[in-house]
C-alpha positions in Angstrom: -0.1 0.2 -0.1 3.0 2.1 0.8 4.2 1.6 -2.6 1.2 1.0 -5.1 -1.4 3.3 -3.6 -4.6 1.3 -4.4 -7.8 2.6 -6.4 -9.9 1.8 -3.0 -13.4 2.5 -5.4 -12.6 -0.1 -8.1 -9.9 -2.7 -6.7 -9.4 -2.2 -2.5 -6.6 -4.9 -1.2 -8.4 -7.8 0.7 -7.1 -6.4 4.2 -9.3 -2.8 4.1 -12.7 -3.8 5.1 -10.7 -5.3 8.6 -8.9 -1.9 8.6 -11.9 0.1 8.5 -13.0 -1.7 11.1 -9.6 -1.1 13.7 -9.7 2.7 12.6 -12.8 4.3 11.6 -15.7 2.2 12.9 -14.1 1.8 16.3 -14.5 5.3 16.8 -17.9 5.6 14.8 -20.3 7.8 16.6 -23.3 6.2 18.3 -25.7 5.0 16.0 -23.8 4.7 12.8 -22.9 1.6 10.8 -21.7 3.1 7.7 -18.4 4.8 6.4 -17.5 7.0 3.2 -14.1 7.6 3.0 -12.5 10.5 1.2 -9.4 12.9 0.7 -10.2 15.9 2.8 -12.0 17.9 4.6 -13.7 19.7 1.7 -14.0 16.1 0.0 -16.1 14.9 2.8 -18.8 17.5 2.9 -18.8 17.6 -1.0 -19.6 14.0 -0.7 -21.9 14.1 2.2 -24.0 16.7 0.2 -23.9 14.7 -2.8 -25.5 11.8 -0.8 -27.9 14.1 0.4 -29.1 15.1 -3.1 -29.0 11.4 -4.2 -31.2 10.1 -1.2 -33.4 13.3 -1.8 -34.3 12.4 -5.8 -34.2 8.6 -4.7 -36.8 9.3 -2.3 -38.6 11.7 -4.8 -39.0 8.9 -7.6 -40.3 6.4 -5.2 -37.2 3.9 -5.3 -38.2 3.6 -9.6 -35.0 3.5 -12.0 -33.8 6.7 -13.8 -36.2 7.4 -16.5 -34.9 8.2 -20.0 -35.9 12.4 -19.9 -33.7 12.2 -16.5 -30.6 10.6 -17.9 -31.0 13.1 -20.8 -31.3 16.0 -19.8 -28.6 15.9 -16.7 -26.0 15.9 -19.5 -27.3 19.1 -20.5 -27.3 20.5 -16.4 -31.0 20.7 -17.3 -33.7 19.5 -14.6 -35.4 16.9 -14.5 -31.6 14.8 -14.5 -30.0 18.0 -12.7 -32.7 19.2 -10.4 -33.0 22.5 -8.4 -32.2 21.5 -4.7 -30.7 23.9 -1.7 -28.3 23.0 1.0 -29.2 25.2 3.7 -26.3 26.3 6.0 -25.7 29.0 8.7 -23.7 32.7 8.6 -20.2 33.0 9.7 -19.8 29.1 8.8 -17.3 27.5 7.0 -17.4 24.1 5.3 -14.7 24.0 2.4 -13.3 25.7 -0.6 -14.3 23.0 -3.3 -17.3 24.0 -5.5 -20.5 23.0 -3.8 -19.1 23.2 -0.3 -18.2 26.9 -1.1 -21.9 27.4 -1.5 -22.1 26.9 2.1 -19.5 28.7 3.6 -20.0 32.4 4.8 -17.2 33.0 6.6 -14.9 35.2 4.8 -15.0 36.8 1.1 -11.3 36.0 0.1 -12.3 31.9 -0.2 -15.6 32.9 -2.3 -14.4 35.6 -4.9 -14.7 35.0 -8.5 -16.8 31.7 -8.1 -20.2 30.9 -8.9 -22.1 29.9 -6.6 -25.3 27.9 -6.3 -28.4 29.8 -4.9 -28.9 27.9 -1.6 -30.3 30.0 1.8 -27.9 30.6 4.8 -29.5 30.6 8.1 -28.1 33.2 11.0 -26.4 31.3 13.4 -27.2 32.5 17.5 -24.9 35.1 18.5 -25.4 34.6 22.3 -23.7 35.9 25.3 -21.4 34.4 27.5 -20.8 32.6 29.6 -23.8 30.2 28.7 -24.7 29.1 32.0 -24.7 32.4 32.9 -28.5 32.9 34.3 -28.2 36.7 33.3 -27.5 35.7 30.0 -30.2 32.6 29.7 -33.1 34.7 28.4 -31.6 36.5 25.9 -30.0 33.4 24.6 -32.8 31.5 24.1 -34.9 33.8 22.6 -31.5 34.8 19.7 -31.6 31.1 19.5 -35.4 30.7 18.8 -35.1 33.3 16.4 -32.7 31.4 14.3 -34.7 28.5 14.6 -37.4 30.2 13.6 -35.6 31.5 10.7 -34.8 28.0 9.8 -37.8 26.9 9.8 -39.3 29.7 7.5 -36.3 29.6 5.0 -36.9 25.6 4.5 -40.5 26.3 3.9 -40.5 28.8 1.7 -37.4 28.9 0.0 -38.0 29.1 -4.0 -36.2 26.0 -4.4 -36.7 22.4 -2.5 -34.3 22.4 0.4 -32.8 18.7 0.8 -30.6 19.2 3.8 -29.2 21.1 6.4 -25.1 21.3 7.3 -24.0 23.0 10.3 -20.8 23.0 12.9 -21.3 22.0 16.4 -18.9 24.6 17.1 -18.2 27.6 14.2 -14.3 27.8 13.9 -13.2 30.1 11.4 -16.4 32.2 11.9 -15.1 33.3 15.6 -15.7 29.9 17.5 -19.5 30.6 17.7 -21.3 28.5 20.1 -24.9 27.3 20.4 -26.4 25.2 23.3 -27.4 21.4 23.2 -30.6 23.1 23.2 -30.2 24.5 20.0 -29.1 21.8 18.1 -31.8 19.2 19.6 -34.3 21.9 17.5 -32.1 21.8 14.4 -32.6 18.2 14.6 -36.4 18.2 14.7 -36.9 20.8 12.4 -35.1 18.5 9.8 -37.3 15.5 11.0 -40.4 17.6 10.7 -38.9 18.7 6.9 -37.8 15.0 6.3 -34.3 16.6 5.1 -31.1 15.6 6.0 -29.0 17.2 8.7 -25.4 17.2 7.8 -22.6 17.8 11.3 -19.7 18.8 9.9 -17.0 17.6 12.4 -14.0 18.0 10.4 -12.5 20.3 13.0 -14.4 19.4 16.3 -14.3 15.7 16.0 -11.7 13.7 17.8 -11.7 14.1 21.6 -10.9 18.0 21.4 -14.3 19.4 22.7 -14.3 16.9 25.9 -15.9 13.7 23.6 -14.9 11.9 21.3 -17.4 13.8 18.7 -18.5 17.5 19.6 -22.3 16.8 18.9 -22.7 13.5 21.6 -22.9 16.4 23.7 -26.3 17.3 22.3 -28.1 14.1 23.1 -30.3 14.2 20.0 -33.7 12.1 20.1 -32.0 10.2 17.0 -28.5 10.8 15.2 -27.8 13.0 12.5 -27.9 11.5 8.8 -24.1 12.4 8.3 -21.5 13.7 10.5 -18.4 14.4 7.9 -14.8 14.2 9.8 -10.9 14.9 8.7 -8.1 16.5 10.2 -7.5 15.0 13.4 -8.7 11.8 12.2 -6.1 12.3 9.3 -8.1 10.2 7.1 -11.6 12.0 5.8 -14.4 10.8 5.2 -18.0 10.9 6.3 -20.5 8.3 8.6 -23.9 8.0 7.8 -27.4 6.3 8.2 -28.6 3.5 5.8 -30.4 5.4 3.8 -27.9 7.8 2.4 -25.7 4.9 0.7 -26.4 5.6 -3.1 -28.5 3.1 -4.7 -26.1 2.5 -7.5 -22.4 2.1 -7.8 -20.2 4.4 -9.3 -22.3 7.5 -8.0 -20.6 8.9 -5.1 -17.2 8.0 -6.1 -13.8 8.9 -7.4 -10.5 7.0 -8.2 -8.5 7.0 -4.4 -11.8 7.3 -2.3 -9.1 8.0 0.9 -6.1 6.3 1.5 -5.4 3.0 3.3 -1.9 4.5 4.8 -4.1 7.6 6.4 -6.6 4.7 8.3 -3.4 3.0 9.6 -2.5 6.7 10.8 -6.2 6.4 12.2 -6.0 2.7 14.1 -2.3 3.7 15.8 -4.0 7.2 16.8 -7.1 5.8 18.4 -5.0 3.3 20.4 -2.6 6.1 21.4 -6.1 8.2 22.7 -7.1 4.6 24.2 -3.9 4.1 25.8 -2.8 7.3 27.2 -6.5 8.7 28.0 -6.3 11.6 26.2 -10.0 12.1 25.7 -10.0 12.4 29.7 -7.0 14.6 29.1 -8.2 17.2 27.1 -11.5 17.2 30.3 -8.8 18.1 32.6 -6.5 20.4 30.5 -9.6 22.3 29.4 -10.9 23.5 32.5 -7.7 24.2 33.7 -7.4 26.8 30.7 -11.1 28.1 30.8 -10.5 28.6 34.3 -7.7 31.2 33.9 -9.5 32.5 31.2 -12.2 33.3 33.4 -10.0 34.5 35.8 -8.0 37.0 33.4 -11.4 38.2 32.3 -12.6 39.2 35.8 -9.2 40.4 37.3 -6.2 41.1 35.9 -7.7 41.5 32.2 -10.7 42.5 33.0 -11.8 45.0 29.8 -9.5 43.2 27.8 -10.0 39.7 27.3 -13.5 38.7 26.8 -16.0 36.0 26.2 -13.6 33.4 27.2 -15.3 30.4 26.0 -15.0 26.9 24.8 -15.6 22.8 25.3 -12.6 20.6 25.8 -9.4 22.6 24.8 -11.6 23.9 21.8 -11.4 27.4 23.2 -11.5 30.9 22.1 -11.8 34.5 23.6 -11.8 38.2 22.3 -10.7 41.1 22.4 -11.9 44.8 22.0 -10.7 45.3 18.7 -8.8 43.7 15.3 -5.3 45.7 16.0 -5.8 44.6 19.5 -6.4 40.8 18.8 -3.8 40.9 16.2 -0.7 42.5 18.4 -1.6 39.5 20.9 -1.5 37.2 18.2 2.4 38.5 17.5 3.5 39.2 20.5 2.6 35.5 21.3 4.4 34.4 18.5 7.5 36.5 19.9 7.5 34.7 22.8 7.1 31.0 21.0 3.3 30.8 21.3 1.5 29.8 18.0 -1.8 31.0 17.9 -4.6 32.0 15.4 -7.3 34.4 14.6 -10.8 33.4 13.9 -13.7 35.3 13.0 -13.7 39.3 13.7 -11.9 40.1 17.0 -11.3 36.2 18.4 -8.0 34.0 19.3 -8.7 30.4 19.1 -6.8 27.7 21.5 -6.3 24.3 19.5 -3.4 22.2 21.2 -2.5 18.7 20.6 -4.6 16.3 22.8 -1.3 15.2 24.7 -1.2 19.3 25.6 -1.5 18.8 29.6 -1.8 21.3 33.0 2.0 22.0 32.9 2.2 23.0 29.2 -1.0 25.0 29.5 0.7 26.8 32.4 3.0 28.0 30.1 0.7 29.6 27.6 -1.0 31.4 30.6 1.7 33.0 31.5 2.8 33.8 28.3 -0.5 35.1 27.4 -0.5 37.3 30.6 2.8 39.1 28.9 1.2 39.5 25.7 -1.9 41.0 27.0 -0.3 43.4 29.4 1.4 44.6 26.5 -1.4 46.2 24.8 -1.1 48.5 28.3 2.1 50.1 27.4 
């Protein structure tokens, strides 16, 4: 496999099913028995969207074979073979840079400029007050989440072409580490069930332990699993988990030459073993609490008014600065002190440590952050 890469879609090696069980399926989200392997996070979301459209049309046909009109019209990019369908996404969301996923990406103009887009709807993502568990914020946050869910419902009902699915990040990472409550996501799931459309949960960024659960959507306690969960990044491999209904009814439809990479699957099997042997999931919970407690302390004491809105799950943590300029100065100062960090959204800094990042490492970061924030006062 290292010398001659197999074309998994046509001639997978005999060891491939066993490797799938030891890697992807060993960490499958609850309720999932199917996996589709892909090349990258964008590919995972792109193929997931295609699967949703295929399933939607298969159901509309009642499982009947393709008609002659469908077979001929799709080659001209015309209905009924190329139907008018949409995927609903959220403002400030990011789902990739391939042609289809760009139509669901709403985070930065530079990603989308000069690229034709599909006419798909975008709903507002809740703009909440932090901390989420502060009683003073809960009335506002509940009203804000209801406003967004009502708009999702309205868009699904009234968009001028049928909405076949919804795609959402558990935490809007590039858009600014924007959070919503489990109740919001449960409400979103109920809307997709009500309208009989698919729910795609994009866990490309949040998957693999970072939020204190292996999969971030496990925090939600959904009544029924999402239809699709996509993954990449820390998995090393990419793809999506899905329910049985989302399997295409014919071969060679959701397809490419490679359909993933066995070497990446071997890496994933080794990563899963390291996570288990070294209790790295538990470590993200412990270290995440240490980090967030220190950030909250800064926001209420030494750096009150400068470090704003500390928030996170596990070690998937972020905070805000008052302005873009102050955010960029802190990122620069941290780099000078040997700490690599990244901006997201308009004024946020996100923290993305590796899974073995422990409280003693976090202490080094907290010291550097303290110095970096203090430098803004000079």
